[in-house]
C-alpha positions in Angstrom: 22.9 -79.0 128.8 23.0 -76.5 131.3 26.1 -75.1 133.4 29.7 -75.6 132.3 28.7 -79.1 131.1 27.9 -78.0 127.5 29.6 -78.7 124.0 32.0 -75.5 124.6 33.7 -78.2 126.7 34.4 -80.3 123.1 37.8 -78.3 123.1 39.3 -80.0 126.4 38.0 -83.5 125.6 39.7 -86.5 126.8 39.3 -88.3 123.4 40.9 -85.6 121.7 44.2 -86.2 124.0 45.0 -89.4 123.0 48.4 -89.5 124.5 47.3 -88.6 128.1 44.3 -91.3 127.9 46.8 -94.1 126.9 49.0 -93.1 129.7 46.0 -94.0 131.8 45.3 -97.0 130.4 48.9 -98.2 130.7 49.0 -97.5 134.3 48.4 -99.9 137.2 44.9 -99.0 137.9 44.1 -99.0 141.4 40.3 -99.5 142.5 40.8 -96.7 145.4 43.1 -94.6 147.5 43.7 -96.0 150.7 43.1 -93.1 153.6 44.0 -92.9 157.3 41.1 -92.5 159.3 40.1 -88.9 159.6 39.8 -89.1 163.4 42.6 -91.2 164.0 45.3 -89.5 162.0 46.5 -86.7 164.8 49.7 -87.7 164.8 50.5 -87.5 160.8 47.9 -85.1 159.4 49.5 -81.7 159.9 53.1 -80.7 159.3 54.1 -79.5 162.6 57.8 -79.8 161.4 57.6 -77.2 158.8 54.7 -75.2 160.6 52.8 -74.8 157.4 49.7 -76.4 159.3 49.0 -78.2 156.1 46.7 -81.3 156.3 47.1 -84.5 154.0 45.3 -84.3 150.8 43.7 -87.6 151.5 42.6 -86.7 154.9 40.8 -83.5 153.0 39.3 -85.1 150.4 37.6 -87.6 152.3 36.3 -84.5 154.4 35.1 -83.0 151.5 33.6 -86.0 150.0 31.8 -87.1 152.8 30.6 -84.2 154.7 27.1 -83.8 152.8 26.3 -87.5 153.6 26.1 -86.9 157.1 29.3 -88.8 157.8 30.5 -85.7 160.2 27.6 -84.8 162.0 28.9 -85.9 165.3 32.4 -84.2 164.7 30.3 -81.1 163.7 28.3 -81.4 166.7 31.1 -81.9 169.3 33.4 -79.2 167.7 30.4 -76.7 168.0 29.9 -77.6 171.5 33.7 -77.4 172.2 33.6 -73.9 170.7 30.5 -72.7 172.8 32.2 -74.0 176.0 35.6 -72.6 175.3 34.0 -68.9 174.7 35.0 -66.8 177.7 32.4 -64.7 179.8 33.1 -60.8 178.5 35.0 -59.2 181.7 34.8 -55.5 179.5 31.8 -53.7 180.7 29.3 -53.5 177.7 27.7 -49.5 177.7 24.7 -51.2 176.3 23.7 -52.9 179.7 26.4 -50.9 181.9 24.5 -48.0 184.3 26.3 -46.0 186.7 25.8 -47.1 190.5 24.6 -44.8 193.2 27.9 -44.6 194.3 29.6 -43.8 191.3 31.5 -40.7 192.2 33.7 -42.2 194.9 34.0 -45.3 192.6 35.3 -42.9 189.6 38.1 -41.7 191.9 40.9 -43.8 190.6 40.1 -44.0 187.1 39.7 -40.1 187.0 43.3 -39.4 188.4 44.5 -41.8 185.5 42.7 -39.9 182.7 43.7 -36.6 184.1 47.4 -37.7 184.0 46.5 -39.1 180.2 45.2 -35.4 179.5 48.5 -33.7 180.8 50.5 -36.0 178.8 48.6 -35.0 175.5 49.0 -31.2 176.8 52.9 -31.7 177.2 53.2 -33.5 173.8 51.7 -30.3 172.0 54.2 -28.2 173.6 56.9 -29.8 172.5 56.4 -31.9 169.5 54.7 -31.1 166.0 52.3 -34.5 166.5 50.5 -36.2 169.5 48.5 -39.1 170.3 45.0 -38.7 172.1 45.0 -41.7 173.8 42.8 -42.1 176.9 42.2 -45.3 178.3 41.7 -47.2 181.6 41.2 -50.9 182.3 42.3 -51.7 178.8 43.5 -55.2 179.8 41.6 -56.7 183.2 43.9 -59.6 183.5 47.4 -57.5 183.8 45.5 -54.5 185.4 42.9 -55.7 187.8 40.1 -53.3 189.3 40.2 -52.5 193.2 37.0 -53.2 194.7 36.0 -49.8 195.0 37.0 -48.8 191.3 34.5 -48.4 188.3 35.4 -50.3 185.1 34.7 -47.1 183.1 35.5 -43.6 184.2 32.5 -41.6 183.9 33.1 -37.7 182.8 33.1 -35.2 185.9 33.5 -31.3 185.4 37.1 -31.6 186.6 38.3 -33.2 183.0 36.5 -29.7 181.1 39.1 -28.0 182.8 41.7 -30.4 181.3 40.5 -30.4 177.9 40.3 -26.7 177.9 44.0 -26.7 178.7 44.6 -29.1 175.5 42.6 -26.8 173.5 44.5 -23.6 174.5 47.8 -25.0 174.3 46.8 -26.2 170.6 45.8 -22.6 170.1 48.8 -20.9 171.3 51.1 -23.2 169.3 49.3 -22.2 166.1 49.2 -18.7 167.0 53.2 -18.3 168.3 55.0 -20.6 166.3 52.4 -20.7 162.9 52.6 -24.7 163.5 49.4 -26.8 163.5 49.7 -30.1 166.1 48.8 -32.9 164.4 47.1 -35.8 166.2 48.1 -39.0 164.7 46.1 -41.2 166.8 42.6 -41.4 168.8 42.0 -44.2 171.1 39.7 -43.8 173.9 38.4 -46.9 175.7 36.1 -47.1 178.8 36.2 -43.4 179.5 33.0 -41.5 178.9 33.1 -38.9 175.7 30.4 -36.5 176.2 29.1 -35.2 172.8 30.5 -31.5 173.4 33.9 -33.0 174.2 33.6 -34.2 170.2 32.1 -31.2 169.1 35.1 -29.2 170.4 37.2 -31.8 169.0 35.6 -31.5 165.6 35.9 -27.5 165.9 39.6 -27.5 166.0 40.3 -29.6 163.3 37.7 -27.5 160.9 39.0 -24.3 162.1 42.7 -25.9 161.2 44.4 -25.2 164.4 45.1 -29.2 164.3 45.7 -31.6 161.6 44.2 -34.9 161.8 46.3 -37.6 160.1 44.6 -40.3 162.0 44.4 -43.8 160.4 42.7 -46.1 162.8 40.3 -44.3 165.2 38.7 -46.5 168.2 36.1 -45.5 170.6 35.4 -48.3 172.8 32.9 -47.9 175.5 32.8 -44.5 175.6 28.7 -44.0 176.4 28.1 -42.6 172.7 24.3 -42.5 172.5 22.0 -40.7 170.2 23.5 -37.6 169.2 26.9 -38.6 170.2 27.0 -41.0 167.3 26.3 -37.9 165.0 29.1 -36.3 166.2 31.4 -39.3 165.6 29.8 -39.2 162.0 31.0 -35.2 161.2 34.5 -36.6 163.4 34.8 -39.1 160.2 34.0 -36.5 157.4 36.7 -34.4 158.5 39.4 -37.5 159.1 40.2 -38.0 155.3 43.3 -40.4 156.2 41.0 -42.6 158.3 40.9 -46.2 156.9 39.7 -48.3 160.1 36.9 -47.1 162.9 36.7 -49.4 165.7 32.9 -48.2 167.5 33.0 -50.9 170.2 30.4 -51.1 173.5 28.4 -48.5 172.3 24.7 -48.7 171.9 23.5 -47.3 168.6 19.7 -47.3 169.0 18.8 -44.2 167.0 17.7 -44.7 163.3 18.6 -41.0 162.5 22.5 -41.2 163.9 22.6 -44.8 162.3 22.1 -43.0 158.9 24.2 -40.0 159.6 27.3 -42.4 160.0 26.4 -44.9 157.2 26.5 -42.0 154.8 29.8 -40.7 156.5 31.1 -44.4 155.7 29.8 -44.5 152.3 31.2 -41.5 151.2 34.7 -41.6 152.6 37.2 -42.2 150.1 39.6 -44.5 152.6 37.9 -46.2 154.9 37.8 -50.4 154.5 37.5 -51.6 158.1 34.2 -50.9 160.7 34.2 -52.9 163.6 31.0 -52.6 165.5 31.1 -55.0 168.3 28.8 -54.9 171.2 26.3 -52.2 169.8 23.5 -54.1 170.5 22.4 -54.1 166.8 20.4 -57.1 167.3 17.8 -55.2 168.7 16.7 -53.4 165.6 17.2 -54.9 162.4 16.4 -52.2 160.5 19.1 -50.1 161.8 21.4 -53.1 161.1 20.7 -53.2 157.7 21.7 -49.4 157.5 24.9 -49.7 158.7 25.4 -52.6 156.4 24.6 -50.3 153.5 27.6 -48.2 154.7 29.4 -50.6 152.0 32.9 -50.7 153.8 34.9 -53.4 152.7 35.6 -54.9 156.0 32.6 -54.7 158.6 32.6 -57.1 162.2 29.4 -57.3 163.9 30.4 -59.6 166.2 28.5 -60.0 170.0 25.4 -57.9 168.7 22.6 -60.6 169.9 22.0 -60.8 166.3 19.1 -63.6 165.5 17.2 -64.7 163.2 15.4 -61.0 162.1 18.8 -59.8 161.8 20.1 -62.8 159.6 16.9 -61.6 157.1 18.6 -58.3 156.7 22.1 -59.8 156.2 21.0 -62.2 153.9 19.2 -59.5 152.0 21.9 -57.3 151.6 24.7 -60.5 150.8 22.1 -61.4 148.1 22.5 -58.3 146.5 26.5 -58.7 145.6 27.2 -55.4 147.7 30.7 -54.2 147.0 32.2 -55.7 150.5 35.2 -58.4 151.0 34.5 -59.6 154.9 31.9 -59.8 157.2 32.3 -61.1 160.7 29.2 -62.6 162.5 30.9 -64.4 165.2 29.3 -64.7 168.5 25.6 -63.6 167.7 22.3 -65.8 168.2 22.1 -67.3 164.8 20.5 -70.6 164.3 20.4 -73.5 161.5 17.5 -71.5 160.0 19.6 -68.4 159.7 22.5 -70.8 158.2 20.4 -71.9 155.5 18.9 -68.4 154.8 22.6 -67.0 154.3 23.7 -70.0 152.5 21.3 -69.6 150.1 22.2 -65.5 149.8 25.9 -66.7 149.3 25.1 -68.8 146.5 24.3 -65.7 144.6 26.7 -63.5 145.7 30.0 -63.0 143.9 32.3 -60.5 145.9 32.4 -61.3 149.3 35.6 -63.2 149.9 35.5 -64.1 153.8 32.8 -64.7 156.5 33.3 -65.1 160.2 30.4 -67.1 161.6 32.0 -69.1 164.7 30.4 -69.4 168.0 26.7 -69.1 167.1 23.9 -71.7 167.6 24.6 -73.7 164.9 24.3 -77.4 164.8 25.5 -80.0 162.1 22.8 -78.9 159.9 23.4 -75.2 159.7 27.4 -76.5 159.0 26.4 -78.4 156.3 24.0 -75.5 155.0 26.7 -73.2 155.0 29.6 -75.5 153.0 26.9 -76.4 150.6 26.8 -72.9 149.2 30.3 -73.6 148.4 29.9 -77.3 147.0 26.5 -78.2 146.4 27.4 -82.2 145.4 23.5 -82.8 144.3 24.6 -82.7 140.8 27.7 -81.5 138.3 25.6 -78.1 137.5 24.9 -77.5 141.2 28.6 -77.9 142.1 29.3 -75.6 138.7 26.6 -72.9 140.2 27.8 -73.1 143.7 30.2 -69.9 145.2 33.6 -70.0 143.8 34.9 -66.7 145.0 34.5 -67.0 148.7 38.0 -68.0 150.2 37.3 -67.7 154.1 34.5 -69.3 156.1 35.2 -69.4 160.0 32.7 -71.6 161.5 34.6 -73.4 164.0 37.3 -71.9 166.3 40.6 -72.9 164.9 41.7 -73.0 168.7 39.1 -75.4 169.6 39.0 -78.0 166.4 42.0 -76.7 164.1 41.3 -79.7 162.0 37.9 -79.2 160.8 38.5 -75.6 160.3 41.5 -76.7 158.2 39.5 -79.0 155.9 37.0 -76.4 155.3 40.0 -73.6 154.2 41.1 -76.0 151.9 38.0 -76.9 150.4 37.4 -72.8 149.9 40.7 -73.0 148.1 39.3 -75.3 145.4 37.9 -73.7 142.1 35.2 -75.0 140.0 37.2 -77.4 138.1 39.0 -78.9 141.4 35.5 -79.7 142.8 34.3 -81.2 139.9 37.6 -83.4 139.7 36.7 -84.4 143.6 32.9 -85.2 142.5 33.9 -87.9 140.2 36.3 -89.6 142.3 34.1 -92.9 142.9 31.6 -95.0 141.5 28.8 -94.2 143.2 29.2 -90.6 142.7 30.4 -90.8 139.1 27.4 -92.7 138.0 25.2 -90.5 140.0 26.3 -87.3 138.5 26.3 -89.1 134.8 23.0 -90.6 135.0 21.3 -87.9 132.9 24.2 -87.0 130.7 24.0 -88.0 127.1 26.4 -90.8 126.3 27.8 -88.5 123.4 28.7 -85.9 126.1 30.6 -88.0 128.2 34.3 -87.6 126.9 33.9 -83.8 127.3 32.6 -84.6 130.4 35.5 -86.5 131.5 38.1 -84.4 129.4 37.5 -81.6 131.6 38.9 -82.7 134.8 41.6 -84.6 133.2 42.6 -81.5 131.6 42.9 -80.2 135.1 45.5 -82.9 136.4 48.3 -80.7 138.4 49.6 -83.3 140.2 50.3 -87.3 141.5 47.3 -87.0 143.9 44.5 -86.0 141.5 46.3 -88.2 139.1 45.1 -91.2 141.2 41.7 -90.0 141.6 41.1 -90.0 137.9 42.3 -93.8 138.1 39.2 -94.3 139.7 37.1 -92.4 137.2 38.9 -94.7 134.5 38.2 -97.9 136.6 34.6 -97.2 136.2 34.2 -96.0 132.7 35.9 -98.7 131.4 33.2 -101.4 132.0 30.4 -98.6 131.5 29.2 -98.1 128.2 32.6 -98.6 126.7 31.7 -99.6 123.3 29.7 -96.8 122.9 32.0 -94.4 124.2 34.5 -95.5 121.7 32.2 -94.4 118.8 33.1 -91.1 119.8 36.8 -91.6 119.2 36.8 -91.7 115.2 37.5 -88.3 113.9 
């Protein structure tokens, strides 16, 4: 018989563990477990006193057993609607859709002064310290630092800034020549400040020449107006940043295949980079570029807010089905629909490496949710359960702040291994008889012996009482014939 239900399970057979079987017979057999209604148990389902956020087993089991029967369609749809309504509009400008206004020079004045001050701070740090942070930020928190009416959300580059960049490079050279000490750049974080490709080329030059060292582990370029060749220079910066383990490239459109290939090649060959954030990079407009960047094979890749739709989902499914060496992928706040959920679910069934996928705030309905959950618990048959994905440990479909209970139930489902899922499947008479319809009677002891061998607590013991209460009247005389040794 296909799947795990073959004669190799004979070593685990229940009828070869007679003591354990007799314990069940001697028990007071209950016909079921009384469960609080899932919707009405808000007061007692979470252990708030301990802060553990755990949910009672009965609630989780009820959810797991019933979601594929359509019992939670309304709850799924309501939670999805709540998620969509809770998404706040993006207050940070996105380079992919933001252009200079006609009066940009005047509006640039306030932000320009801030950037000049920050560059001067970098110059002073090189003068007195062995290391410094290249940190140029503007409007990093619009809630705490509200823009004035005549101020730009991004600081556009102006020639006056070249003077400050030149002084910074000169100070790095002076330090090297006079003190024979290289300045060490420990952090690069540039946000809402336009970076010309010439500036990236100059930064790369001081690293390559040995005038400065680069110990940056986390590098962020957010809304810096990179495009085309700027991405190529960024890829070269990745090459010389040997200690980099995280790259955040946010609010920068990647619309050139050549630049995408340069970046992907640098990321794939890098020894330390394990996390890549590409939020708001306009990747939904070109699925081929999306696939190239996926093939960077970075362990943790975040692709939120990219307007990825069905064309992109084909590339994502194609990539995941190939079982790539990645642990986590983030696809939240895109334009994926139920058909895309079905496609990705099918790919995940064949994937054995991915650990976490984030898909909240897309255009799913309950149909898409159930399709995604089916990839980890396909209850159509015992073999289907066995062949489901058992390596995925995180699937975020709902925003936890909006509907924590549903998301926590999903989290608990993903903690179950293959045998645990089988135990849950064999909990009630209807499911049990459905699953065992085509199983040879002689194999039934082995099938039942497998979940019994997995008993770890009193809760599972109660569920197996249900199994026994069913089996004691179904073909029992024939089953006992297999007890004879």
